[in-house]
C-alpha positions in Angstrom: 152.1 -85.6 -70.3 153.5 -84.8 -73.6 151.5 -86.4 -76.7 153.7 -88.2 -79.1 153.9 -88.5 -82.6 156.7 -91.6 -84.5 156.4 -90.6 -87.9 158.1 -93.0 -90.3 159.8 -91.6 -93.6 157.7 -89.1 -95.9 156.2 -91.9 -98.3 157.0 -89.4 -101.1 160.8 -90.1 -100.5 160.2 -93.6 -100.2 158.2 -93.9 -102.9 161.4 -92.3 -104.7 164.2 -94.5 -103.9 161.9 -97.9 -104.5 161.4 -96.4 -107.9 165.3 -96.7 -108.7 165.6 -92.5 -106.7 169.5 -91.9 -105.5 170.7 -92.3 -102.2 172.5 -88.6 -100.8 175.4 -90.3 -102.1 174.3 -90.2 -105.6 173.8 -94.1 -105.4 170.8 -96.8 -105.8 169.6 -98.7 -103.1 170.9 -102.2 -103.0 168.3 -104.7 -103.3 168.7 -107.9 -101.1 165.6 -110.8 -99.9 165.6 -111.1 -96.1 166.7 -113.5 -94.0 163.4 -112.0 -91.6 166.0 -111.3 -88.5 166.4 -107.3 -87.7 165.3 -106.0 -90.9 163.0 -102.6 -90.0 161.5 -100.6 -92.7 161.8 -97.3 -92.4 158.1 -96.4 -93.8 155.8 -98.6 -92.4 158.1 -99.7 -88.9 158.0 -103.0 -89.6 160.8 -105.7 -90.1 160.4 -106.9 -93.9 159.7 -110.6 -93.8 161.5 -113.4 -93.8 161.6 -114.4 -98.1 161.0 -110.9 -99.3 163.2 -108.5 -100.8 164.2 -105.1 -98.9 166.6 -102.5 -100.0 169.5 -100.6 -98.1 170.5 -97.0 -98.6 171.8 -94.2 -97.6 169.1 -91.8 -96.1 169.6 -87.9 -94.4 166.4 -87.6 -92.4 167.2 -84.0 -92.7 165.9 -80.8 -95.0 169.3 -80.6 -96.5 172.8 -80.8 -96.2 174.4 -79.0 -92.9 177.2 -79.9 -90.4 174.8 -81.4 -88.4 172.6 -83.4 -91.4 173.8 -86.9 -90.2 172.9 -89.9 -93.1 173.5 -93.5 -92.6 171.8 -97.1 -93.8 168.5 -97.8 -93.5 166.1 -100.8 -94.5 163.0 -100.4 -96.8 160.2 -103.1 -98.9 161.8 -102.8 -101.8 158.1 -103.6 -102.6 156.0 -100.3 -102.4 154.5 -100.5 -98.2 151.2 -98.7 -95.8 153.0 -95.8 -93.8 153.1 -96.3 -90.1 149.7 -94.7 -90.0 149.9 -95.3 -85.2 151.8 -91.8 -84.8 150.6 -91.8 -81.4 151.6 -95.1 -81.0 155.1 -96.9 -80.5 156.3 -98.5 -83.0 156.5 -102.8 -82.3 159.6 -102.0 -84.2 161.5 -100.4 -81.2 160.9 -102.7 -79.0 163.3 -105.6 -80.4 166.4 -103.9 -78.9 166.9 -103.2 -74.8 168.2 -99.6 -75.9 167.6 -96.8 -77.9 169.4 -93.4 -79.2 167.5 -90.7 -78.8 168.2 -86.9 -79.3 166.6 -83.8 -79.8 167.0 -80.9 -82.6 165.7 -77.4 -83.1 164.0 -75.7 -85.2 166.3 -74.8 -87.5 167.2 -78.6 -87.7 170.2 -78.8 -85.6 171.2 -80.9 -82.9 170.6 -79.8 -79.4 173.2 -81.0 -77.0 172.7 -82.2 -73.0 169.9 -84.2 -75.6 171.3 -86.6 -76.9 171.5 -90.3 -74.4 170.7 -94.0 -74.8 167.9 -95.0 -73.2 166.4 -98.6 -72.2 162.7 -99.1 -74.5 160.6 -99.3 -72.4 160.8 -95.8 -71.1 161.4 -94.3 -74.8 158.4 -92.3 -74.0 159.2 -91.5 -70.8 162.6 -89.8 -72.0 161.1 -88.6 -75.2 158.2 -86.5 -73.7 161.0 -84.7 -70.9 163.0 -84.0 -73.9 159.6 -82.5 -76.5 159.1 -80.0 -73.0 161.8 -78.3 -73.7 161.1 -75.3 -75.6 164.4 -75.6 -77.3 163.7 -78.7 -78.9 161.5 -79.7 -81.9 161.9 -82.9 -82.8 163.7 -85.8 -82.0 165.2 -89.2 -83.8 165.1 -92.5 -82.8 168.0 -94.1 -83.5 169.5 -97.7 -83.1 172.1 -98.1 -80.3 174.1 -100.6 -81.6 174.0 -99.4 -85.5 173.3 -95.4 -84.8 171.4 -96.4 -87.6 167.3 -93.8 -87.7 164.5 -95.2 -86.8 162.4 -92.8 -86.6 161.4 -89.2 -85.6 159.1 -88.4 -82.8 156.8 -84.8 -82.7 154.9 -83.7 -80.6 151.5 -84.7 -80.9 
């Protein structure tokens, strides 16, 4: 059994967005008020509570642009929040959906074909351990099965 680390977007990246930094498209984040329904912050890995401000922006969870470096919309608390501090535990926000997409990437940040799959969230850790047991898989992304939005990264613990 492989120990897993569930990793949010890095604090330095989040603080840059929260302070007006531009997303990969060159746009500032949009600011909205949460209705409390399905607005998961990719930094604290918890939902933004109803009435709290949040940001919507494009994010590319890769170190550099390249053909496999997907980017897409994410939510963040508009005000600084604590980074997810239980990297060995699956974030509860992932259990709010019945399914998620997991996809493996190599050390070169490129998709490892045959690793992408829609999995029941109840089986997410089991499937992640199976993929990370492969020598050619360096890390995984967890994405929304409904909208393909990046949720978090999983690495070996």
